[in-house]
N, C-alpha and C positions, 0 to 999 in steps of 0.2 A: 504494500500500500504506500502510495507516495506520501512523503513528508517534506514540508518546506521549513527550512531553518533560516531565520533572519540573521544576517551577518553584519548589521550596521555598527555594532559596538567593537571597540578595541583595535582601531587602525593606527598606523603611524604614517605621516605625510611629509613630503619634502618637494620643493620646486627644483627638480633635477630630472634629467632624462636617463641617467645611468641606472641600470637595474642592479639592486644590491644582491649580494650572495647570501647574506644573513639578515635577520631582522635588525634594523638599525636602532639602537637604543636612544641615539641623540635626536632622532626625528621628532617632529611635533606630534603629540597624541591627539587624535580626532575621532569623533563618531560621525557616522553618516546619518542624514544627508549633509553634504559639505560642499562649499564652493570657495575657491581661493580668491574670487573676485567680489566677495560680498561687500567689501569696503571700497577698494580702488576702482571697481566697476560702476560706482554710483557717485563719485565725487567730482566728476568733470576732468577735462584735460585730455581725454582720449588717450590715456597713457596706462591703462590697466594691463596687468601682466597677461600676455598671450604667449603660451609656450607649452612645454611638457612638464608635468608634475607626476610624482609616483605615490601611490597608496600601497602599503604593505601590511600583511596580517599573517599570523601563524595559524594554520589549520591542523587540528589534532584529530586524526581519524577516529580515535577512541571516543571522542565527544560527539561524533556524528552517528545518526541512526545506521544500523546495518542495512546495506542495500547493495544491489548489483551495479547500479549506475549512479554517478554523481554529476549533476549539472550546476554550474555557476550561472546565476541569473542576474544580469545588470539592467536595471530599469531606467537608467539615464546617466550617460557619461559624455560630457560635452567637450569637444565635438567628435574627436576620434579617440580610439583607445586600443591598447594591446594588453593581452593577458599572458602572464608568465607564471609557471608553477615550477618551483625549484630551478629557476633559471631557464627553463625550456619555454620557448614561445609557442603558445597554443592557438591564439586567435587575434585577428585584427578586425575592427569594426569602424565604419565611417557613418556618422549621423548621430547627433547629440541628444535626440529627444525620444528615442524609442527603446523598447526592451530587446535585449539579445542575450543569447546563452552560449555557454562553452562547456563541452564535455570534459570533465577532469579525471574520469575514471582510471584511465591507463597510467596516468602520471602521478596520481595522488599517493603519497607515502604515509607512514604512521604519523610523522610530523612533516608538514610541507610549508614552504614559504610561498604565499600567494602575493603577487605584485600586479597591480593594474596601473599602467602608464597612460595617463590621459593627456590629450593634446588639443588646445584650442587656438593654435597658431594659425595665421593666415595661410591659405593655399588657393589653388585654382580649380579644385575638383569637388570639394565637399561644401554643401550649402548649410547655413547661410554664410556669406562672406561680406556682403554689403547690405546694411540695414540700419534703421534708426532705433536700435536697441543694443544693449550690452550682451555679448556672447560669453556668459559666465562659464568659466572652466570648472570642472570638478565632477566627483561622483555625487550628484545632487539629488538622487532618488535612492530607493532601497536597493541593496544588494542581498541576494538570497542564495542558499544552496538547496537544490531540489534532489532528494534521494528517491530513486525509483527502481523498479525491477527491469530486467532486460526487455521484457515486453511492456510497453507503456504508450500512453497517448503522446503524440509527437511533441518534442521540445526543440526541434532543430529548424523548422521552417519559419523563417522571418519572425521569430519571437512570438508566434501565435499560441492560442490556448489549447489547440488540438481538437476543438469542437466548434462547429459552425451551425447556427440555427437560422433558418429562413422561413418566417411566417408570411403567408399571403392571405389577405382577407378575401373571403368568398361569401358574400351576403352577410348573414349573422354568424357565420363560422369562420374559422381560420385553418387553412391547410399548413401544417408545420413540417418542414423537412429538417431533420437533424443529421448532419454528417460529422464523422470523426476521422481523425488521421492517426494512424498507429505505426509504431516502430516495432519490428520483429514480433508481429502477432503469430502465435503458434497454432498448429492444428489442434482442434478441440477447444480452443478458447472461444468464448462468446462475449457479446456486449449486451448489457441490460440498459435500456433507455427508459428514463422516467421523466415525465413532465408533471410539475406540481404548480398549483396556483399560489397566490400571494399568502394564503393562510396555511400553506403546506399540504393541502389535500392533493392526492394523486389524481390527475385528470386523464393520464394515458400512460401505458407502460408496455414494453415488449422486450423479448430477449431473442437475439439473432446473431449469426456469425457475420452478417453484412455490416459494412461501415456506413450504412445509410438507413435511416428509418423514417417513415412518413406517418403523420398523425393528423387527425381532425379534432379540433377543439370546438365543440358545438356551443352556440350562444356565447361566443368569446367575449371576454371583458377587455375592451380595447384600451390601449395606451393613448391617452388624449391630452398630452402636454401638461401645462400647469393645472388644468382643470381636473385631470384624473390620470396621474402617472402610474397606471397599474402594470405590475410586472409578474410574469410567470418565471419559472425556473426549469432548466433542462439539465439532467445529470446523465452521464454515461459511465458505466462501470465495466471494466475488463475483468471477466470471470474465468477462473480455471479451477476445475474440481470443486465448484461451489464456493470458492474463495475469491474475494475481490483482490485482484492483483494491482489495479490502478484505477483511479477515477478522476473525472473532470466535471465541472458544472459551470453554468453561466446563467445569468438573468437574461430575459428577453421580453420584448413587448410586441403586441400585435396591433399594427396600425397601418392604414393606407394614407397616402398623401398625393397631392398633385401640386405642381407649380404652374399656374396659369398666367399667361401674359396680360390678361385683363383683370382677373379676379384675385391675383396674388396667391398666397399659400393657402391650401385647402387640406385640412386634416380630418380624415375619416368622413369625408363628404361635407364638412362644415368649414366655412371661411374662417380662417384662424390667422389674423394678421401677425406677422413676425416683426416685432418692434423690440429692439434690445440693444446689447452692448458687445463690444469686443473685450477680450481679456488677455493680458500678459500674465505670466505665472510668477513673476518675481516680487520680492518684498524688500522694504528698507532694512538694511543690516543683515539680510539673509541671502540676497541674490535669488537664485532658483531653488535653494535648499529649503523647501517648505515642509511643514508638518501636516498631518491630516487635519489638525485643528485649524491651520491656516487655510487650507482648501475649503473646509466646511464653512468657515466664516465668510470667505469670498462668495460662496454659493448663496448663503443667507442674505448677504448684502445685495447681491444681484437680484434675488427674488424680492427683496424689500422695495427696490426701485420699480418693480413691476415688470421687468423684462420677460418676454416669452421666448427669446432666442439669445444665444451667445455665439459669437464668432471666436473660436479658439485660435488666436493668432500667435505666431506665424509658423507654427510647428506642432508636432504631436504633444499633447499635454499628458499629465499623470493619469494612469488608469483609474485611480481613485476619483479623480475629478469627473471623468466620463461616467463612472458609476453614480456619482452625485447628480449629474445631469439627467440620467435615467430616472433616478428616484424623485427628483424635484420637478421633472417634467419640462426641462429646457430643451428647445429644438436647436440642434447644433450644426454649425458649419465647421468641419474639421479639415485641416490643410497641412501641406508640407512646406518647408522653408525655402521653396524655390522663389527667391525674392530679389527685387531691385536690379540685379545685374546678371544677365545670362552669361554662363561660362561654357564655352564650347567643350571643355573637358569635364563638365559636371553632369552630362546626361545620365550616365550609369547611376550616379548618386540620386538623381531625381527619381529614377525608376525604383531603386532599392528602397528609398524612403517611402515612396507611395505604396509599394508592396507591404512594407512593415505597417504603415498606417492602417491600411485596409484589413490585412490579416489579423492584426491585434485588436481592431475595433469593430469588426463586422457585426458582432452580436448586439451592439448598443442601439436600442430603438431611438434614442435621442438624435442620432446623426442622420441627416437627410441629404446633405451634399458633401462631396469630396472636393476640396479646393486645389486646383492645379498650380496656381502661382499667385503672387502678389506684386503689383507694380513692376513687373519684370521688363516693361518696355521703357524704362528710364532713358535709354539711349536710342529709342525708336522702335516701332512696331513692324519693321519690314525685314528684319534679319531672317533669312530662310531657315537657318538652323534653329532659331528660337521658335519659329512657327512649327517646324517639324517636331521639335521636342514636345510641344503642347499636343500635337496630334497623337504622338506616341503615348503620352500620359493619358489623354482622353480615351483612347482605344483600350489601354490597359485597365483603366477603371471600369469601363463597361464590360470587359472580359471577366474581371474578378468579381464584380458586383452588379448584377442585372436588376437590382431593386432600387438603386439610388441614382441621383443626378450628379452631374459635374458642374462646377462653377469656377470663377476666378475673380480676383479684385484688380481692376484696371486703374492705372495711374491717371490722374485727372487730365493730363495733356494728351492721352492716347486718343487718336481720332475715332469717332464713333463708327466710321465706315471701314475701319481697319479689318483686314481679313482675319486676323487672330482673334478678334472679338467674337467671331461667329463659330469658333471651335467648340466651346462647352455647351451644355444644355441650357444653362442660365448664366447671367453675368451681373456683376455689380461694379460700381465705380467708387473710387476714393476721391471725394470732392471736399475742398475747403474754401469755397467761395464765401467771403466774409471774414476769412482769417489770413490765409497766405496771399490771396488776391481777389479781385472782384468785390462783390458785396453779397450780403445774405439773400437778396431778392433773386439772385441768379440761379439758385439751386433748383427750385421746382421747375422753372421753364426749361432748364437743361434736360431734365429727365423727360419732360413732355416732348422735347425735340427728338430725343433718342427713341422714345416709345412710338412716335409717328414714323420715324425712319425704319425701325425694326419692330413692327407690330406683333411679330411671332416670337420674339426673344424676351423672356422674362427679365426685367431689369430691376436692380436694387441698388442701395447705397451701402457700401461695405465699410466706409470710414467717413466720418464728418466730426468736426470738433474744433475747439480752440483752447488755448492755454490760460490758466488762471492760478494765481498764487494769492498770498495775503496782501494784495494791493487793491486800492479802492478809489472810487471817484463817483461824482454825481453826473458826470458827462462822459460815459464810457465811449471809447473809440476803438476801432479795429487796431489790433497790435499792441494794446496797452497792458495786457496781462492781468487786468483787474477781474475780480470775481463778478463785478457788475456787467462787464462786457460779455463774459462767458454766459451769464444768465440770459442776457438779451439775445445773444447768438442762438442759444438752444430754444428759447421761446419761438424765435422766427423759424428755425429749422423744424421744430415739432409741428408747427402749423402747416408748413409747406409739405413735408414728407408724409406725415400721418394722414393727410387728406387725399393722398393719391393712392387709391385702392389698388391700382395695377402694380405698385412696387412690391415685389415678392418678399423683400426683407430690408430692414434698415438697422445698421449697427453703429452706435456711437463709438467714436474713438476718443477716449477709452474709458472703461469703468474705473480704473485706478491709474494714478500717476505711476510711471515705471522708469527703470534705469536705462539711460542712454548716455554713456560716458562722454561721447563726443559733443554733446550739447552744452552751450553756454547761453542760456536763455532765462529770462524772467527773474533774474537775481538769485537763482539757486541752480548752480551748474550740475551737470551729470544726470539730469532727469528730463523726461518729457512730461509736461504738466497738464496734458489735456484731459486727465481723469476727472470723473465726477466726484472722486474721493482722493484724498492725499495718499501718498506712497505707503505710509504706515497704517492706513485704514482708520486713522483717528478722527478725521474731519470730513463730513459730507458737505461739499460745496453747494451753494444755492441751486445750481443747475440740477443737482441730484433730485431735489424736491420738485422741480418742474416736471421731470419724468414720472416721479411718484404720483403727482397729481393726475397725470394723464393715464397711467398704466396700472396702478395698484388700486383695486376697488375698495380697500380698507379706508374708512374715513380719515382724512388728514387735513391739517392746516399748517402752513409754515410761513413765518415772517422772514423775509430776506434781509440781508445786510447786517447781521448781528455783529460782524467784526468791523463794521463801518460806523463808528459811534460819533466821532467829531465831524461836524458838517458846517460849512460857512454860509450857505444860502439861507434866506429868510423863510422860504417855503421849499421843502424837500420832497422828492418823490419816494414813496415807500411801496414796495411790491409784496403781495401776499400770494402764495400758491395754495390752492385747495381744490379738492374734488367734490366739495359741497356746493349747492346751488347759490348760496349767498355768503358773504363775509362782511362783518361789521368791524371797523377799526376804532379803537379808543385811544386817545392821547391824554395822559394824566386823568383818566376817568371820564373824559368828555368824548361822546361819540362823534366821529367824523363822517358818519353815514353808513348805510348798508348798500353794498354793490353786488350786482350779478355779473358773471363772466363765463359764458359758455366755453371759452377756451381755457378756463381754470387759472387765468392770470389776472389778478385783481390789483389795480393801481390806485393809490391814494396820494393826494397832495396834503402834506402835513406841515402846519406852522412850526417853525424851528426856533423856539425861544427857550433859553436856559436849558434845563434838564427835562427831557420828556420820556416818560415811560409809555411804551406802546403795547397794546394788547389786541391781537386779532382773534375774533370769535367767529366760529363756523359751527352752527348747531351746538352740540355739547362740547365741542373742542375749542381749545384756545392755545395761542402761542404768544410769547412775550419777548420784547427787546427794548433797548434804550438808545436814544440819540442825544447829542449835546451840541448846543450852538457855540461855535468858536469864531474868532475874528479872522484868523489866518489858517490856510489849509495845513493840515497835519502832514508834514513831509514823511512821516513814517508810513503813510499810505501810498507814496509814490515810488514807482519802480526804480531801484538802484541796482546797478550791475555788481556782481561779485567778481572782484579782481579785474574790473574794467579798466582799460588804459585811458578811457575818456568817457565821462558821463554826460548825459543830455544837458545838464545845467552848466557845463563848461563850454558850451558851443555858442558862438555869436550868431544871432538871427536877426539881421536888419529887416525892418518891416517891408514886406512885399518881395523879399529876396529868398532864394533857395538856401538850404543849409543841410547839414548831415541829419538834422531832425525832420526833414521833409520825407514824405513817403516816396518810394521808388517810382510810383505812378506819376507823382508830381514832377519829379526830375526828368523822367523819360518823356514827359509831355513837351519838353523844350529841346530844340536842336542842340543848343550849347550844353544843356544838361546831359544829353546822350554822349557828347564828346568827353565830358568830364568823367562820366561813368566808364567809358571805353578805356580811358587812361588809367583809371583807378583799378580796373579789373585786369589790366595787363599782368599784374602781379600774380593773380590767380591762375591765369593761363600759363604763365611762365613756370609756376610751381608744378602744374600738371604735366606740361611738356617736358619738364626737367626730371620727371620720374618720381616726384614725391608722391607718397601715398595720399590719395584724396578721398578715401572712403568710398570710392566708386562713383561719387556724384560728379556731374558735369554742369558747368554754368552755361547752359544752353539758353537760346532766346526764349523758349517756352518756360524754362525754369525762372528766368528773370521776370517774365510777365506774371507768372504765378505768384511771385514774391512781391508783387506791386503794392500790397497792403502794408508792408513793413517800411520803416524808415531806413535810410541808407546806413545810419549808425547801427541799427539793429542787425541789418544784413551783414555788415562787416564783422560783428561779434559772432554771428552764426557761422562765419567762415571757418571757425574752429572745427566744424564737422568735416572740413576739407583739409585740415591741417595747414591752414593759411591764417596768418595773423598780421594785423596792421599796428604800427607803432603810433604813439600819441602824436608825434611830429608829422607822420604821414597823413593821419586823419585831419589834423588842423590845416595842413596844406590843401587837402581836398575841400575842406569847408571854406577856406578863403576863396578858392575858385568859384564855388557855388554861390557865395555871397555876392558875387558880381553879376549874377544872372537873375533877371526878373522872373517871378512866378507867372505862369500863363494864366490869363484871365484875372 
């Protein structure tokens, strides 16, 4: 009978590539999960350690169960790894987000030294290599030892569970096919298949020598997302002489779905709008080395916001989190890290990672689409090798899984008529109109245009969002990193995206702030701050409650701006989010009126005199906050750069003239401004042509246009993502040139 022994405790660790011959006493003692970039991968500078590090542990055979075969199971080693036992190289694996196994049986001694060398160094063949997040190195998920008999359910094929369940709805019933994969099955052995319901009652059972069994569940209880995430269980037991030699089991759900280009997502025949979030798996101070408690907290927060779907970006997530998605009823987009920059030498890796993703996750009812790639056309959509790679992946998915659809996330600049857009079954776009460029009003019309051009292609929005930290203003503007602008942005996007029924799914970027060590933005380097919550999960930004008001039916009311206390204006705008029909706002006990808001966003003009205590009342619910009248703006609320060579307040801004504090769109609107920009960015082009690592990003015309909503000063600080920096003297020289140019209009 198989036994699984967790090996997370008692490792030693060192940043070196040399494989030790004995257990090094001087190495750092660590328990798993562990990442060596938990700190330097989140503090900015794009200088986190990327290389090889070794984990070592003594295995004592006497402490292991008696078995005929021993497999090492590694559930996540980023991004490539090699396994050594007593100095002998046993296996190599490329891909940092999936489960893989190594047979130790023939090499394992009474006492053996196990060494796992993990490598997250840059290369040109293993994805991801270019992306806006930190590639944390380490053994950041569980490591187990699996003890089995010679005859056992497969442990070798792409890290899979050895059992595959395919339920197909047929009226009120479900036809369920259960397939198993066996290693060294002996003559006379049989397989007992058992299906049980959520209460543990046996609903079907058979014993056969076949590796496939078919069942019918009559009056099946369907898995219906958040409304009713009902799960069955399938167990297969390998039997010899009435003794169970090995067994595997898996949860599964019975559901049908469609993705319709006009009606959106349809679950079990019912229109079921997919409105949700994307998730990165890392945390402040931990990197990717999360506990089960961390994963569960993430799930509960995502459910609190009211999401019905999660895009699990940009790689395979922990099996435990997929289990939670099944149990909590989230509809899932699962994808591989084929992202940002196509690598001609990486095709084999895209194929192997896709095989692992599907093989390991086939049984999860939560998953409805397999994602082929994300923003892969950063350098253009016409590369024949890129297009062919997508066709190969699309065909592979349909060959491996005939029950699900394919999708991909297109970068905003990708032409909607591009051939590559037509490859998958569905498609979504990553748009940031109103943050990186354009304005918020452009989002809905863009999707209308795509829908008109491709009426038979289901279209969704796979990323949209903007950054917010603890900066505040009563006059929010694009690119200011205030919590108020983020709230305004999401109010507008909610109204535009949620009203378009044809959109098959929408995913906020992102549920949580996450590590992106190359970033120098918003006054807190090393992070992407587009989350609806902070990186440490301690604070729900106001935009979180905008979604909760729309998506979570549980009665709620939220007063925005709790961190924005000091205000200079005599009358200040206060926003309340609620899913109740009316809200009444009180200022120091005096009612400012009762308002209705079908869009769930209630706006009040509040006299700002002295100290004011605000109370928002919606039915039986209330929320409270305080504001205070001040004569001058509290500079603690205004964005200041961390380690900036030049701050916004150090820049001369003659009236009616350009400056570094002007938006890129303003500067590019003038001919002389374009010339100044061309000169300024010669440095960027020189760095790239000189062979400096630029994180794979290129300053194309499309990219420049997309960044039109940012000031030139902001854009120069963001060049840290390309390993390009400007000195204070260089910036002041550029500013002096701009000061000579009149603003257009």
